[in-house]
Structures are given as structure tokens and as C-alpha cells.
C-alpha positions as CSV (number, residue, x, y, z in Angstrom):
1,X,1.2,14.4,42.8
2,X,-0.7,17.5,41.9
3,X,-4.4,17.5,40.8
4,X,-3.3,18.4,37.2
5,X,-1.0,15.4,37.0
6,X,-3.7,13.2,38.5
7,X,-6.2,14.5,35.9
8,X,-3.8,13.5,33.1
9,X,-3.3,10.0,34.5
10,X,-7.0,9.5,35.0
11,X,-7.8,10.7,31.5
12,X,-5.5,8.1,30.1
13,X,-7.1,5.4,32.3
14,X,-10.6,6.6,31.3
15,X,-9.8,6.2,27.6
16,X,-8.4,2.7,28.3
17,X,-11.6,1.7,30.1
18,X,-14.4,3.3,28.1
19,X,-12.9,4.8,25.0
20,X,-15.4,7.0,23.1
21,X,-18.9,5.9,24.0
22,X,-21.2,6.5,21.1
23,X,-24.0,7.9,23.3
24,X,-21.8,10.8,24.6
25,X,-21.1,13.8,22.4
26,X,-17.6,13.9,21.1
27,X,-15.7,17.2,20.6
28,X,-14.1,15.9,17.4
29,X,-17.6,15.5,15.9
30,X,-18.3,19.2,16.6
31,X,-14.9,20.2,15.1
32,X,-15.7,18.2,12.0
33,X,-19.0,20.1,11.5
34,X,-17.3,23.4,12.0
35,X,-14.6,22.5,9.5
36,X,-17.2,21.4,7.0
37,X,-18.9,24.8,7.4
38,X,-15.7,26.6,6.9
39,X,-14.9,24.5,3.9
40,X,-18.1,25.5,2.2
41,X,-17.4,29.1,2.8
42,X,-13.7,29.1,1.9
43,X,-14.0,27.0,-1.2
44,X,-15.9,29.7,-2.9
45,X,-14.4,32.4,-5.1
46,X,-11.0,32.5,-6.8
47,X,-9.1,29.3,-7.4
48,X,-5.7,31.0,-7.9
49,X,-2.9,29.6,-5.8
50,X,-2.2,32.7,-3.7
51,X,-6.0,33.2,-3.0
52,X,-6.4,29.5,-2.0
53,X,-3.4,29.7,0.3
54,X,-4.6,32.9,2.0
55,X,-8.1,31.5,2.5
56,X,-6.6,28.2,3.7
57,X,-4.8,30.0,6.5
58,X,-8.2,30.9,7.9
59,X,-8.9,27.2,8.7
60,X,-6.4,27.0,11.6
61,X,-6.6,30.8,12.5
62,X,-10.3,30.5,13.1
63,X,-10.8,27.0,14.4
64,X,-7.9,26.4,16.7
65,X,-8.2,29.5,18.9
66,X,-12.0,29.0,19.0
67,X,-11.6,25.4,20.3
68,X,-9.0,26.5,22.8
69,X,-11.1,29.3,24.2
70,X,-14.3,27.2,24.3
71,X,-12.5,24.4,26.2
72,X,-11.0,26.9,28.6
73,X,-14.4,28.5,29.3
74,X,-16.0,25.0,29.8
75,X,-13.3,23.8,32.3
76,X,-13.2,27.2,34.1
77,X,-17.0,27.3,34.4
78,X,-17.1,23.8,35.8
79,X,-14.4,24.6,38.3
80,X,-16.4,27.6,39.5
81,X,-19.4,25.4,40.2
82,X,-17.3,22.8,42.0
83,X,-13.6,21.8,41.9
84,X,-14.7,18.1,41.6
85,X,-16.9,18.9,38.6
86,X,-14.0,20.9,37.0
87,X,-11.6,18.0,37.4
88,X,-14.2,15.5,36.1
89,X,-14.9,17.7,33.0
90,X,-11.2,18.1,32.3
91,X,-10.6,14.3,32.7
92,X,-13.3,13.6,30.2
93,X,-12.2,16.3,27.7
94,X,-8.6,15.1,27.8
95,X,-9.8,11.5,27.4
96,X,-11.6,12.4,24.2
97,X,-8.3,13.6,22.6
98,X,-6.7,10.2,23.4
99,X,-7.6,7.0,21.5
100,X,-5.6,4.1,22.9
101,X,-8.7,1.9,23.2
102,X,-10.2,3.0,19.9
103,X,-6.9,2.4,18.0
104,X,-6.4,-1.0,19.7
105,X,-10.0,-2.1,19.1
106,X,-9.8,-1.1,15.4
107,X,-6.6,-3.1,14.9
108,X,-7.9,-6.0,16.9
109,X,-11.1,-6.1,14.8
110,X,-9.0,-6.7,11.7
111,X,-6.8,-9.2,13.5
112,X,-9.8,-11.3,14.8
113,X,-11.4,-11.4,11.3
114,X,-8.1,-12.6,9.8
115,X,-7.8,-15.3,12.5
116,X,-11.3,-16.5,11.4
117,X,-10.1,-16.5,7.8
118,X,-12.9,-14.1,7.0
119,X,-11.2,-12.0,4.4
120,X,-14.4,-10.0,3.4
121,X,-15.0,-9.0,7.0
122,X,-11.3,-8.2,7.5
123,X,-11.3,-6.0,4.3
124,X,-14.4,-4.2,5.5
125,X,-13.0,-3.5,9.0
126,X,-9.8,-2.3,7.5
127,X,-11.7,0.0,5.1
128,X,-13.1,1.8,8.2
129,X,-9.7,2.9,9.4
130,X,-7.6,3.4,6.2
131,X,-8.0,5.5,3.0
132,X,-6.7,2.9,0.6
133,X,-8.9,0.6,-1.4
134,X,-9.3,-2.7,0.4
135,X,-11.6,-4.7,-1.8
136,X,-9.0,-7.0,-3.3
137,X,-6.3,-7.2,-0.6
138,X,-5.0,-10.6,0.5
139,X,-4.2,-11.6,4.1
140,X,-0.7,-10.1,4.1
141,X,-1.8,-6.8,2.6
142,X,-4.7,-6.6,5.1
143,X,-2.3,-7.3,7.9
144,X,0.1,-4.6,6.6
145,X,-2.7,-2.1,6.5
146,X,-3.7,-2.8,10.1
147,X,-0.1,-2.6,11.3
148,X,0.6,0.6,9.5
149,X,-2.5,2.3,10.8
150,X,-2.0,1.4,14.4
151,X,1.7,2.3,14.2
152,X,1.5,5.7,12.6
153,X,-1.4,6.8,14.8
154,X,0.5,6.1,18.1
155,X,1.7,9.8,17.9
156,X,-1.5,11.5,16.5
157,X,-3.9,9.5,18.7
158,X,-1.9,9.2,22.0
159,X,1.5,10.7,22.6
160,X,0.9,14.1,21.0
161,X,-2.3,14.9,22.9
162,X,-0.8,13.6,26.1
163,X,2.1,16.0,25.7
164,X,-0.2,19.0,25.0
165,X,-2.4,18.0,27.9
166,X,0.7,17.9,30.2
167,X,1.7,21.4,29.0
168,X,-1.7,23.1,28.9
169,X,-4.5,20.8,30.2
170,X,-7.7,20.1,28.3
171,X,-7.7,23.4,26.3
172,X,-4.3,22.8,24.7
173,X,-5.0,19.1,24.1
174,X,-8.3,20.0,22.3
175,X,-6.5,22.7,20.3
176,X,-4.1,20.0,19.2
177,X,-7.0,17.8,18.3
178,X,-8.4,20.6,16.2
179,X,-5.2,20.9,14.3
180,X,-5.1,17.1,13.7
181,X,-8.7,17.0,12.6
182,X,-8.1,19.8,10.2
183,X,-5.3,17.9,8.6
184,X,-7.4,14.7,8.3
185,X,-10.2,16.7,6.6
186,X,-8.5,19.3,4.4
187,X,-4.8,18.4,4.5
188,X,-4.8,16.4,1.2
189,X,-2.6,16.9,-1.8
190,X,-5.4,16.7,-4.3
191,X,-6.9,19.3,-6.7
192,X,-9.2,20.8,-4.2
193,X,-7.0,21.0,-1.1
194,X,-3.4,21.2,-2.5
195,X,-3.3,24.9,-1.7
196,X,-6.5,25.4,0.4
197,X,-5.4,22.8,2.9
198,X,-1.7,23.6,2.9
199,X,-1.6,25.7,6.1
200,X,-3.6,23.0,8.0
201,X,-1.2,20.3,6.8
202,X,1.9,22.3,7.7
203,X,0.6,23.2,11.1
204,X,-0.1,19.5,11.8
205,X,3.4,18.6,10.8
206,X,4.7,21.3,13.2
207,X,2.5,20.2,16.1
208,X,3.6,16.6,15.7
209,X,7.3,17.2,15.2
210,X,8.4,17.0,18.8
211,X,5.9,14.4,20.0
212,X,6.9,12.0,17.2
213,X,10.6,12.2,18.2
214,X,9.9,12.0,21.9
215,X,7.9,8.8,21.2
216,X,10.7,6.9,19.6
217,X,12.7,6.1,22.8
218,X,9.6,4.7,24.4
219,X,9.0,2.4,21.4
220,X,12.6,1.2,21.8
221,X,12.2,0.6,25.5
222,X,8.8,-1.2,24.9
223,X,10.3,-3.3,22.2
224,X,13.0,-4.5,24.6
225,X,10.5,-5.1,27.4
226,X,8.3,-7.1,25.1
227,X,11.3,-9.1,23.9
228,X,11.2,-7.8,20.4
229,X,14.3,-6.3,18.8
230,X,15.0,-3.1,20.7
231,X,18.2,-2.3,18.9
232,X,16.7,-2.9,15.5
233,X,13.7,-0.7,16.5
234,X,16.1,2.3,16.9
235,X,18.2,1.4,13.8
236,X,15.3,1.1,11.4
237,X,13.6,4.2,12.7
238,X,16.8,6.2,12.2
239,X,17.4,4.7,8.8
240,X,13.9,4.6,7.2
241,X,11.6,7.1,8.9
242,X,12.7,9.8,6.5
243,X,11.4,7.8,3.6
244,X,7.8,8.2,4.7
245,X,5.8,11.0,3.0
246,X,5.1,12.5,6.4
247,X,8.0,14.0,8.4
248,X,6.5,12.5,11.6
249,X,4.4,9.4,10.9
250,X,7.3,7.5,9.5
251,X,9.1,7.5,12.9
252,X,6.6,5.2,14.8
253,X,5.9,3.2,11.7
254,X,9.6,2.5,10.9
255,X,10.2,1.7,14.6
256,X,7.4,-0.9,14.7
257,X,8.8,-2.4,11.5
258,X,12.2,-2.7,13.1
259,X,10.8,-4.1,16.4
260,X,8.8,-6.9,14.6
261,X,11.4,-7.6,12.0
262,X,9.0,-6.9,9.1
263,X,9.0,-4.6,6.1
264,X,6.2,-2.1,5.8
265,X,5.3,0.1,2.8
266,X,4.6,-1.0,-0.8
267,X,1.9,-0.5,-3.3
268,X,-1.3,1.1,-2.2
269,X,-4.4,1.9,-4.3
270,X,-6.4,5.0,-3.6
271,X,-9.6,5.5,-5.6
272,X,-8.3,3.3,-8.3
273,X,-4.9,4.9,-8.5
274,X,-2.0,2.8,-7.4
275,X,1.2,4.3,-5.9
276,X,4.3,3.1,-4.2
277,X,4.9,3.9,-0.6
278,X,8.6,3.6,0.3
279,X,9.6,0.5,2.1
280,X,10.6,0.7,5.7
281,X,12.2,-2.2,7.6
282,X,13.8,-5.4,6.5
283,X,11.7,-8.5,5.7
284,X,13.2,-10.8,8.3
285,X,9.7,-12.2,8.8
286,X,6.7,-12.4,6.4
287,X,3.9,-10.1,7.5
288,X,1.2,-12.1,9.3
289,X,-2.0,-11.3,11.3
290,X,0.0,-11.9,14.5
291,X,2.1,-8.8,13.8
292,X,-1.1,-6.7,14.3
293,X,-1.2,-8.1,17.8
294,X,2.4,-7.2,18.3
295,X,1.8,-3.6,17.2
296,X,-1.1,-3.3,19.6
297,X,1.1,-4.5,22.4
298,X,3.7,-1.9,21.5
299,X,1.0,0.7,21.5
300,X,-0.1,-0.1,25.0
301,X,3.5,-0.5,26.4
302,X,5.0,2.6,24.8
303,X,2.1,5.0,25.6
304,X,2.0,3.7,29.2
305,X,5.7,4.3,29.7
306,X,5.4,7.7,28.0
307,X,2.6,8.7,30.4
308,X,4.7,7.6,33.4
309,X,7.7,9.6,32.2
310,X,5.7,12.8,32.0
311,X,4.1,12.2,35.4
312,X,7.6,11.8,36.8
313,X,8.8,15.0,35.0
314,X,5.8,16.8,36.5
315,X,6.4,15.6,40.0
316,X,10.1,16.6,39.7
317,X,9.2,20.1,38.6
318,X,6.7,20.4,41.4
319,X,9.4,19.3,43.9
320,X,11.9,21.8,42.6
321,X,9.5,24.6,42.6
């Protein structure tokens, strides 16, 4: 196994073990500050549709290449000092683009509060990871929120950055994270960002298109290994993923619904406004806190298999070359 593949594997393990320590600076925090600065600059002036869309294109055009170049210079500079330092820096940088531990811990926090029957605490913990209003949710709806959040972020938080790291190391993985952060900050369909954030949202859809579809087989395999319903995982994903507002997030979410035999989607309230999210899956079981645990197990199993697959692909390519 080459050093690059070993770096990828160790980055995944690093995230599993330590996640994102609060005491260490995180690249996404810096990206967020840059996006906020750009937002203040680009929000000024004309509010016409064509003007907003043109200015909105500057978000990814300015941020993504900047992040890529800065990451490349950082890794290259570290390698010039010492190969060991270069590898350590790249392992750490790639690990910051992955969030297996953070995602699992967030879901587990909601799950543990529900097990204690502490609904106020469960609602509070859910509010940290979702955009919907949580103040009046019952146990089932809190559970649904936790399941949906963990499921739909399997791609954004793990499999997509792993693929880009495999293809281009830390610089490309961080460039992807810049795209994803842009979407999370300005990719909304509200009055302010409908046109200003359009380019960022579309670029995020494009960046996640292939990773989302490559993730599905590993969710199917993981479902079978964990003795869930592997066949139903594939069937529901193929049937219902297209119903999700996102062209990508629905794949993992529908697959998890099929694996666990539950129905996701339903009525969500955002800032006092209630809307219906299309249903995915069949209600073979009533949603319960235990299904959050099942989703976390699928997260661990599917991403570990996904990583092993790309390591094998890399080793095969190296052998052929």
C-alpha cells in the first residue's frame, strides 16, 4: 500500500478516534468566516435576478480555488520540511473533512436522551443538528429527526470527502468541503439566497452526485451484514430517493428507511412554517429511538466498507501501473 492510501486510511481512523477536538483550529470554521465576509460584500447592490446570480457565482469561483491552493501549499510546505510532517499534516487535514465520529455522537446524544425519557434534552440536542423547529416534537418525531440527519449526512460528511481525498488528497477533499460549506450557508431557497446562493447549491449537487450513488451499494451490503433488510434497502432507495428535495440526500435516507423497515419524511416546521416532506419507505415498524442506533450502525459499517473498497481499488491500480 502506498503512502497516499495509508494516509487516507489513517485519516479515517483519526476521525473515528478523536473527531474534531475543540481546542484545535478547524478548516471549516475558517471557511465559514470567509463565506460570511463574501456574503456581506456580495449582498450589496442590485437585487435583480440576473445580478444576484452573477454575484452568486463568485462564491464558489473565489472560495473553492483559494481553499484548494492554500491546502496544497500547506501540505507541500510540510513535505519540504519533512516527509513525516507532510503525511501527518495531510492525515489531519483529510480527517477534518470527515465526520463519522461527530455524526455518530450527535445521533447518539439524541438517542441517549430519549432512552432516559428526557424529551426536553432530546429536543435540545436535536435542535443542534437540524434546521427544523423541535420545541414541540414527540418521541417519534425526535427519533425521525435523528435518523434523517444521520442518514442524509452519510454522503456529505463521509463518503464524498473520502472519494475526493482518494482522487486528490487533502487539497481536493478540502475543496469539496468548501463547496459543501457554501451550500450549508448560502444554498437556501429563501428570499435572500434564492438567486445569490443558486450557484453554490448547484455545485454542491454536482459534487455529491457520484458519491451519493456510489454509497448505495455499501448501504445495501451493510444492511445485509447487520441483518437488516438488504433487498428492501435497494428497493426503497430506487423507488423513493427521487421524492426527496435533494437529488442526492434522498438516496442514503431512503436506503436507511428500507433497511430499518420504517417510513421517513412527513411534516416539518421551519421558523413557524410547516411543510410536507415526501414520505420514503414503508411503515413496517413504528419509528422508535432504537432506529437511531440502527442508523448509526449503518453509518459505521457502510463507510468502513466504502473505505476498504477504495483502498483495494488504489492497490489494484498501483499493481497494474
